[in-house]
LUMMARZA-566018 format. One line per 5 residues: their letters; for each residue x, y, z of N, C-alpha, C. Coordinates in Angstrom, 1 decimal. Each point is the difference from the previous one (the first is absolute). Example, Ala and Ser with C-alpha at 12.3 -4.5 7.8 and 13.67 -1.06 7.14 Angstrom:
<atoms>
AS> 13.2/-5.7/7.8/-0.9/1.2/0.0/0.9/1.2/0.0 | -0.4/1.1/-0.7/0.9/1.1/0.0/-0.8/1.1/0.8
</atoms>
This chain:
<atoms>
MLRTV> -5.1/-16.1/-3.3/-1.0/1.0/1.2/0.2/-0.4/1.4 | 0.2/1.3/1.0/0.1/-0.1/1.3/-1.4/0.2/0.3 | 0.3/-0.6/1.0/-2.0/0.1/1.1/0.9/0.3/1.2 | -1.2/1.3/0.8/0.7/0.1/1.8/-1.5/0.6/0.4 | 0.2/-0.6/1.4/-1.4/-0.4/1.2/0.0/1.3/0.5
IPHRL> -0.8/0.4/0.9/0.3/1.3/1.0/0.5/-1.2/1.3 | 1.0/0.5/0.7/1.1/-0.6/0.8/-0.6/-0.3/1.2 | -1.2/1.0/0.4/-1.1/0.1/1.4/-1.3/0.6/-0.7 | -1.1/-0.7/1.1/-1.0/0.7/0.1/0.1/0.7/1.5 | -0.4/1.7/-1.4/-0.4/0.6/1.4/0.1/0.2/1.2
EDLHP> -1.1/-0.1/0.0/-1.3/-0.7/1.5/1.4/-0.9/0.9 | 0.9/-0.9/-0.8/0.7/0.0/1.6/1.9/0.8/0.2 | -0.6/1.3/-0.2/1.8/0.9/-0.6/-0.9/0.5/1.1 | 1.1/0.7/0.9/0.2/0.7/1.1/-0.8/1.5/-0.7 | -0.8/1.0/0.4/-1.0/1.4/-0.6/1.3/0.6/-0.9
SLRPV> 1.8/0.4/1.1/0.8/0.6/-0.7/0.4/-0.3/-0.7 | 0.0/-1.7/-0.9/0.7/-0.6/-1.0/-0.5/-0.3/-1.7 | -1.3/0.3/0.5/-0.9/0.2/-1.4/0.0/1.0/-0.6 | 0.3/0.7/0.0/-0.3/1.5/-1.4/1.3/-0.5/-0.4 | 1.2/-1.2/0.5/0.9/0.2/-1.4/0.7/-1.5/-0.6
IWAWH> -1.7/-0.5/0.0/-0.4/-1.0/-0.1/0.1/0.6/-2.2 | -0.3/1.3/0.1/-0.2/0.4/-1.6/1.1/-0.4/-0.6 | 1.4/0.0/0.8/1.2/-0.2/-0.8/-0.1/-1.2/-1.1 | -0.7/-1.0/1.0/0.2/-1.3/-0.8/-1.6/-0.3/-0.6 | -0.8/0.5/-0.6/-1.5/-0.9/-0.6/-0.5/1.0/1.1
TTDEP> -1.1/0.6/-1.0/-1.1/0.6/0.1/-1.5/-0.8/0.4 | 0.2/-1.7/-0.3/-0.9/-0.5/-0.4/0.6/-1.7/0.7 | -1.0/-0.7/0.5/0.0/-1.4/0.3/-0.5/-1.2/-1.1 | -0.1/1.1/-0.8/0.1/-1.0/-1.4/1.1/-0.4/0.0 | 0.7/-1.3/-0.8/1.1/-0.5/-0.9/0.5/0.0/-1.3
VCYQT> 0.7/1.5/-0.3/0.2/0.7/-1.2/1.3/-0.7/-0.3 | -0.1/0.1/-1.4/1.2/-0.3/-1.2/1.1/1.0/-0.6 | 0.4/0.3/-0.2/1.3/0.6/-0.6/-0.1/-0.9/-1.4 | 0.7/1.1/-0.6/0.8/-0.6/-1.1/1.3/0.0/-0.5 | 0.7/-0.8/-0.3/1.5/0.2/0.2/0.6/-0.3/-1.6
ESSLG> 1.5/0.5/-0.5/0.2/0.4/-1.1/1.1/-1.4/0.1 | -0.6/-1.1/-0.4/1.6/-0.9/0.3/0.7/-0.1/-1.0 | 0.1/0.1/-0.9/1.0/0.1/-1.2/0.6/1.0/0.4 | -0.4/1.3/0.8/1.7/0.7/0.4/0.0/-0.4/1.4 | -0.5/-0.7/0.2/0.9/-0.7/2.0/0.9/-1.1/-0.6
KHILL> -0.8/-0.7/-1.4/1.0/-1.1/-0.4/1.3/0.9/-0.6 | 0.5/0.3/-0.7/1.2/1.6/0.3/0.3/-0.5/0.1 | 0.0/1.4/0.8/0.3/0.2/1.8/0.8/-1.0/0.6 | -0.5/-0.6/-0.2/0.6/-1.6/1.2/1.3/-0.3/-1.3 | -0.1/-0.1/-1.3/0.5/-0.8/-0.9/1.7/1.4/0.1
RLTEE> -0.1/1.1/-0.3/0.4/0.9/0.1/0.6/0.4/1.6 | -0.4/-0.3/0.8/0.4/-0.1/1.5/1.8/-0.5/0.0 | -0.7/-1.6/-0.2/0.8/-1.1/-0.1/0.9/0.5/-0.7 | 0.2/0.4/-0.9/1.2/0.0/-1.4/0.6/1.7/0.7 | 0.1/0.0/1.4/0.2/0.5/0.2/0.6/0.7/1.0
GVDVS> -0.7/-1.4/0.9/1.1/-1.3/1.2/-1.0/0.8/1.1 | -0.7/0.5/-0.1/-1.0/0.0/1.3/-0.3/-1.0/-0.2 | -0.7/-0.5/1.9/-0.7/-1.0/0.3/-1.6/0.7/-0.3 | -0.6/-1.0/-0.4/-1.3/0.4/-0.3/-1.1/-1.4/0.2 | -0.8/-0.2/0.4/-0.9/-0.8/0.3/-1.8/0.4/-0.7
QSKTQ> -0.8/-1.1/0.0/-1.7/0.7/-0.9/-0.1/-1.3/1.0 | -1.6/0.6/0.1/-0.7/-0.6/0.4/-2.0/-0.2/-0.9 | 0.2/-1.3/-0.9/-1.3/-0.4/-1.2/-1.4/0.6/1.3 | -0.3/-0.4/1.4/-0.7/-0.3/0.3/-0.1/0.9/2.0 | -1.2/0.1/0.2/-0.5/0.7/0.7/-0.5/-0.6/1.1
LRDRS> 0.5/0.2/1.0/-0.9/-1.2/1.1/-1.7/0.4/0.4 | -0.8/-1.2/0.1/-1.5/0.6/-0.2/-0.1/1.3/1.3 | -1.3/0.3/-0.1/0.2/1.2/0.8/0.6/0.5/0.1 | 1.6/0.3/0.3/0.4/1.0/0.5/0.0/1.8/-0.9 | 0.6/0.3/0.2/-0.2/1.3/-0.3/1.6/0.6/-0.7
LGHAY> -0.7/0.5/-1.3/1.8/0.1/-0.2/0.9/1.0/0.5 | -0.6/0.5/0.6/0.4/1.2/1.8/-0.1/2.0/-0.4 | 0.2/0.4/0.1/-0.4/1.5/0.4/0.7/0.8/-0.8 | 1.3/-0.6/-0.3/0.9/0.8/-1.2/-0.3/-0.2/-0.7 | -0.7/-0.6/-0.6/-0.3/-0.1/-1.5/-1.2/0.1/-0.1
TFVKR> -1.3/-0.5/1.6/-1.5/0.7/-1.1/0.0/1.3/0.4 | 0.9/0.2/0.6/-0.3/2.1/0.9/-0.2/0.4/-1.3 | 1.3/0.2/-0.7/1.2/0.2/-1.2/-1.5/0.1/-1.0 | -0.8/-1.3/-0.6/-0.6/-0.8/-0.8/-1.6/0.8/-0.2 | -0.3/0.5/1.3/-1.8/0.1/0.4/0.5/1.4/-0.5
RLAPQ> 1.3/1.2/0.9/-0.2/1.3/-0.3/0.6/0.4/-1.0 | 0.3/-0.1/-0.3/1.3/0.2/-1.2/0.0/-0.4/-1.2 | -0.1/-1.3/-0.5/-0.7/-0.9/-1.5/-1.1/-0.1/0.4 | -0.5/0.2/-1.5/-1.7/-0.6/0.0/0.8/-1.5/-0.4 | -2.0/-0.9/0.2/0.2/-1.1/0.2/0.3/-0.6/-1.6
DIPMV> 0.2/0.4/-1.3/0.0/-0.7/-1.2/1.7/0.6/0.1 | 1.2/0.4/0.3/1.2/0.1/0.0/1.0/-1.7/0.7 | 0.6/-0.4/-0.7/0.5/-1.6/0.8/1.0/1.0/0.3 | 0.6/-0.9/1.2/0.5/0.1/1.0/1.8/-1.5/-0.6 | 0.8/0.8/1.1/1.1/-1.2/0.4/0.5/-0.1/0.8
PVFMN> -0.6/-0.4/1.4/0.2/0.1/1.1/2.2/0.3/0.1 | 0.4/0.0/0.9/1.3/0.2/0.3/0.3/-0.3/1.2 | 0.6/-1.2/0.6/-0.1/-0.4/1.2/1.7/0.6/1.3 | 0.2/0.5/0.4/1.2/-0.2/0.7/-0.2/-0.4/1.2 | 1.6/-0.2/0.7/0.1/-0.5/1.6/0.1/1.6/0.4
CFFQP> -1.3/0.4/0.5/0.7/1.5/0.5/-0.7/-0.2/1.8 | 0.0/-1.2/0.4/-0.1/0.3/1.2/0.4/-0.9/0.5 | -0.2/-1.7/-0.3/0.7/-0.9/1.2/1.6/0.0/0.2 | 0.9/0.1/1.1/1.1/-0.1/0.4/0.1/-1.7/-0.7 | 1.8/-0.9/0.6/0.8/1.3/-0.1/0.2/-0.4/-1.7
NQPTP> -1.1/0.4/-1.5/0.4/0.2/-1.1/-0.3/0.6/-0.4 | 0.0/1.7/0.3/-0.9/1.1/-0.7/1.7/0.1/-1.2 | -0.8/0.9/-1.5/1.1/-0.2/-0.4/0.6/1.8/0.5 | 0.9/0.4/-0.3/0.7/1.5/0.3/-0.5/0.5/-1.3 | 0.1/2.0/0.1/-0.4/0.5/-0.1/0.9/0.0/-1.6
ARCYE> 0.6/-0.2/-0.2/0.9/0.0/-0.8/-0.4/-0.9/-1.1 | -0.5/-1.2/1.0/0.0/-1.2/-1.3/-1.5/0.5/-0.8 | -1.4/0.3/1.2/-1.1/0.6/-0.2/0.4/1.2/-1.4 | 1.0/0.5/0.3/-0.4/1.4/-1.2/0.6/-0.5/-1.3 | 1.3/-0.8/-0.5/0.2/-0.6/-1.0/-1.0/-1.5/0.0
FGRAL> -0.2/-0.7/0.4/-1.6/-0.3/-0.3/-1.4/0.4/-0.9 | -0.3/1.2/0.3/0.0/1.3/-0.1/0.0/0.2/-1.7 | 1.3/0.3/-0.3/0.8/0.0/-0.8/-0.5/-0.7/-0.9 | 0.7/-1.4/0.5/-0.3/-1.6/-1.2/-1.6/-0.2/0.0 | -1.1/0.6/0.9/-1.3/-0.4/-0.6/-0.6/1.2/-1.0
HRAIE> 1.1/1.4/0.0/-0.4/1.0/-1.1/0.4/-0.4/-1.5 | 1.2/-0.6/-0.1/0.7/-0.9/-1.2/-0.8/-0.6/-0.7 | -0.2/-1.1/1.3/-1.0/-0.9/-0.7/-1.5/0.5/-0.4 | -0.2/0.6/0.4/-1.7/1.0/-0.5/0.2/0.7/-1.2 | 1.9/-0.1/0.1/-0.5/1.2/-1.4/0.6/-0.8/-1.6
SWDAD> 0.2/-1.4/0.9/0.4/-1.0/-1.4/-1.6/-0.8/-0.3 | -0.6/0.5/1.1/-1.4/-0.6/-0.9/-0.5/-0.3/-1.3 | -0.6/-0.4/-1.2/-0.3/0.4/-0.9/-1.2/0.5/-0.4 | -1.1/0.0/1.2/-1.5/0.8/0.1/0.6/1.2/-0.4 | -1.2/0.2/-0.9/-0.5/2.1/-0.1/-0.7/0.2/0.8
LRVAV> 0.3/0.3/1.5/-0.7/-0.3/0.9/1.1/1.1/1.2 | -0.8/0.8/0.5/0.2/0.8/1.6/-0.2/-0.9/1.1 | 1.3/0.2/0.9/-0.2/-0.8/1.5/0.7/1.2/0.5 | -0.8/-0.1/1.3/0.4/0.6/1.5/0.6/-0.8/1.3 | 1.2/0.7/0.1/0.0/-0.5/1.3/0.1/1.2/1.3
IGSGG> -0.5/-1.1/1.1/-0.9/0.8/1.2/0.9/-1.1/0.9 | 0.4/0.7/0.6/0.9/-0.1/1.5/-0.9/0.3/0.5 | -0.5/-1.3/1.2/-1.7/0.0/0.5/1.1/-0.2/1.2 | -0.3/1.2/1.7/0.1/-0.7/0.9/-0.1/1.9/0.8 | -0.1/0.0/1.2/0.9/0.9/0.9/0.5/0.7/-0.5
LSHFK> 1.1/1.0/0.6/1.5/-0.1/1.0/-0.3/0.0/1.2 | 0.9/0.5/1.2/-0.3/-1.2/0.5/-1.2/0.5/0.8 | -0.4/-1.3/1.1/-1.8/0.3/0.7/0.2/-1.5/1.1 | -0.8/0.9/0.5/-0.2/-1.1/1.7/1.4/0.5/1.2 | 1.3/0.4/-0.9/1.1/0.5/0.7/0.6/0.8/-0.3
LDEAL> -0.8/1.2/-0.1/0.2/1.3/-1.2/1.4/0.2/0.2 | 0.7/0.6/-0.8/1.1/0.0/-0.3/0.3/1.5/-1.0 | -0.4/1.5/0.3/-0.1/0.9/-1.3/1.6/0.4/0.2 | 1.1/-0.5/0.2/1.2/0.6/-0.5/0.2/-1.2/-1.2 | -0.8/-1.7/0.5/0.8/-0.7/-1.6/-1.7/0.9/-1.0
DELVI> -1.1/0.0/0.3/-0.5/0.5/-1.3/0.7/0.5/-0.4 | -0.1/1.4/0.5/0.6/0.9/-0.4/1.2/0.2/-1.5 | 1.3/-1.0/1.2/1.3/-0.9/-1.1/-0.4/-0.7/-1.5 | -1.5/-0.4/0.2/-0.4/-1.0/-1.0/-0.4/1.1/-0.9 | -0.9/0.6/-0.1/0.1/1.4/-0.4/0.5/0.8/-0.5
RGLQN> 1.0/0.1/1.0/1.1/1.0/-0.9/1.2/-1.1/-1.1 | 0.1/-0.9/-0.2/0.4/-0.9/-0.6/-1.0/-0.2/-1.1 | -1.1/-0.4/-0.4/-0.7/0.1/-1.2/-0.4/1.0/0.1 | 0.3/1.5/0.3/0.1/1.4/-0.5/0.6/0.0/-0.7 | 1.2/-0.6/0.4/1.9/0.5/-0.6/0.0/-0.7/-1.0
KDTSI> -0.3/-1.6/-0.5/0.1/-1.5/-0.1/1.6/0.1/0.1 | 0.7/0.1/1.4/0.3/-0.7/1.0/0.5/-1.1/0.8 | 0.8/-0.8/-1.8/0.2/-1.4/0.6/0.5/-0.8/1.0 | 1.1/2.0/0.8/0.8/-0.7/1.0/-0.8/0.3/0.7 | -0.8/0.8/0.7/-1.3/-0.8/1.1/-0.4/-0.5/-0.3
LKALP> -1.2/-0.3/-1.3/-0.6/-1.3/0.1/0.2/-1.2/0.2 | 0.9/-0.5/-0.8/1.5/-1.0/0.2/0.6/-0.2/1.2 | -0.2/0.6/0.9/0.3/0.0/1.7/-0.5/0.2/0.9 | -1.4/0.3/-0.3/-0.7/-0.6/1.6/-0.4/-0.9/0.7 | 0.8/1.0/1.0/-0.1/-1.2/1.4/-0.7/-0.9/0.3
RERLE> -0.1/-1.8/-0.7/-1.0/-1.1/0.0/-0.9/0.5/2.1 | 1.1/0.3/0.9/-0.4/-0.6/1.2/-1.2/1.0/0.2 | -0.5/1.0/-1.0/-0.5/1.3/0.3/-1.3/-0.4/-1.0 | 0.4/-1.5/-0.6/-1.1/-0.5/-1.6/-0.8/-1.2/1.3 | -0.6/0.4/0.3/-0.5/-1.2/1.7/-1.8/0.2/-0.3
GASGD> -0.3/-1.4/0.1/-1.8/0.1/-0.1/-0.5/0.4/-0.7 | -0.7/0.6/0.0/-1.1/1.2/-2.0/1.1/1.1/-0.3 | 1.0/0.7/0.7/0.9/0.4/-0.3/0.4/-0.5/-1.5 | 0.2/-1.4/0.3/1.1/-0.9/-1.0/-1.1/0.1/-1.4 | -0.8/1.4/-0.1/-1.2/0.2/-1.3/1.2/0.1/-0.5
IFNWI> 0.7/1.1/0.4/1.6/1.0/-0.4/0.4/-1.0/-1.6 | -0.2/-0.8/0.7/0.9/-0.9/-1.3/-0.4/0.1/-1.3 | -2.1/0.3/0.2/-0.5/-0.5/-1.2/0.5/1.3/-0.7 | 0.8/1.0/1.0/-0.4/1.7/-0.9/1.6/0.0/-0.6 | 1.0/-0.5/0.7/0.9/-0.5/-0.7/-0.1/-0.3/-1.3
AAAGA> 0.2/-1.0/-0.3/-0.9/-1.1/-1.3/-0.1/0.9/-0.9 | -1.4/0.5/0.6/-0.9/0.9/-1.3/1.1/1.1/-0.4 | 0.4/0.8/1.0/0.9/1.2/0.4/2.0/-0.7/-1.8 | -0.3/-1.7/0.1/0.9/-0.2/-0.8/-0.6/-0.2/-1.0 | -1.4/-0.5/-0.3/-0.5/0.3/-1.4/-0.3/0.6/-0.7
VEHLQ> 0.1/1.5/0.8/-0.6/1.2/-0.9/1.1/1.5/0.3 | 1.2/-0.5/-0.1/0.7/0.6/0.5/0.1/0.9/-1.5 | -0.2/-0.3/-1.1/0.1/0.6/-1.5/-1.5/1.5/0.6 | -0.3/0.0/0.7/-1.7/0.3/0.1/0.1/1.5/0.8 | -0.4/0.7/-0.4/-0.2/1.2/1.6/-0.8/0.0/0.9
LEYLE> 0.2/0.5/1.1/-0.8/-0.2/1.3/-0.6/0.7/0.2 | -1.2/0.2/0.4/-0.5/0.9/-0.1/-0.6/-0.2/1.7 | 0.4/1.1/0.5/-0.4/-0.3/1.9/-1.2/0.9/0.3 | -0.7/-0.8/1.1/-1.3/0.6/0.3/0.5/0.8/1.1 | -0.5/-1.3/1.2/0.4/0.7/1.4/-0.2/-1.1/0.6
YSSGY> 0.7/0.0/1.6/0.1/-0.4/0.6/-0.4/0.5/1.6 | -0.9/-1.2/0.5/-0.3/0.6/1.0/-0.2/-0.9/1.4 | 0.7/0.0/0.5/0.3/-1.4/1.1/-1.5/-0.2/1.1 | 0.5/-0.5/0.4/-1.3/-0.8/1.2/0.0/-1.1/1.0 | -0.6/0.2/0.4/-0.4/-2.0/1.3/-1.1/-0.2/-0.1
RSPLV> -0.4/-1.0/-0.8/-0.8/-0.8/-0.4/-0.9/0.0/-0.5 | 0.3/1.2/-0.6/-1.4/1.5/-1.1/-0.4/-1.0/-1.3 | -1.0/0.3/-0.7/-1.3/-0.6/-0.6/1.4/-0.4/-1.5 | 1.3/0.9/0.5/0.7/0.3/-1.5/0.8/0.6/0.4 | 1.1/-0.9/-0.4/1.9/0.7/0.1/0.3/-0.5/-0.9
RVWV> -0.4/0.7/-1.7/0.8/-0.5/-0.9/0.9/1.0/-0.7 | 0.9/0.2/-1.1/0.1/0.6/-0.7/0.2/-0.7/-1.5 | -0.9/1.4/-0.8/-0.1/-0.6/-1.8/0.3/0.5/-0.2 | 1.2/-1.0/-1.3/0.5/0.4/-0.7/-0.4/-0.2/-1.4
</atoms>
């Protein structure tokens, strides 16, 4: 089980920041999330066999949130009774961010691991995060979307790392997810850019 708590008291935040707290949590009470540990262990073993460098965490620091990359998805997209397996990648901290090509191949390896799991259950792969944000780069966003729409690995694997800095590193998650679900057809909805707007997302 994973436990999360609200990261900031609303009254301590500037009024302009209070609305965005919904992306993390909707309550200041601790919440526990069910995990699928058997799948997590299976993924670890299979990725290791494929030569992917992996690590695991069996404990969570007390009074530390799991992080909005996971709580947002869990609260907004998945019912509480559906367990999850959080998969972490270093999308933010330099200098050892993975390359886009490695992210894509990691996604493929993740797909193979999930497919080889012997449980009769459906598994959804969700790439959490936004496209470029804080430093908006519409040209980069359009390039990523084109790569996703056309399943063009030559685009996705060659995205310029220098433009995937800071919060825009969320795109690494999109690349990994694309590798994991490359056998599926993408249903494109809409792209809407904005500057510090409440919502800048492309849902696929």
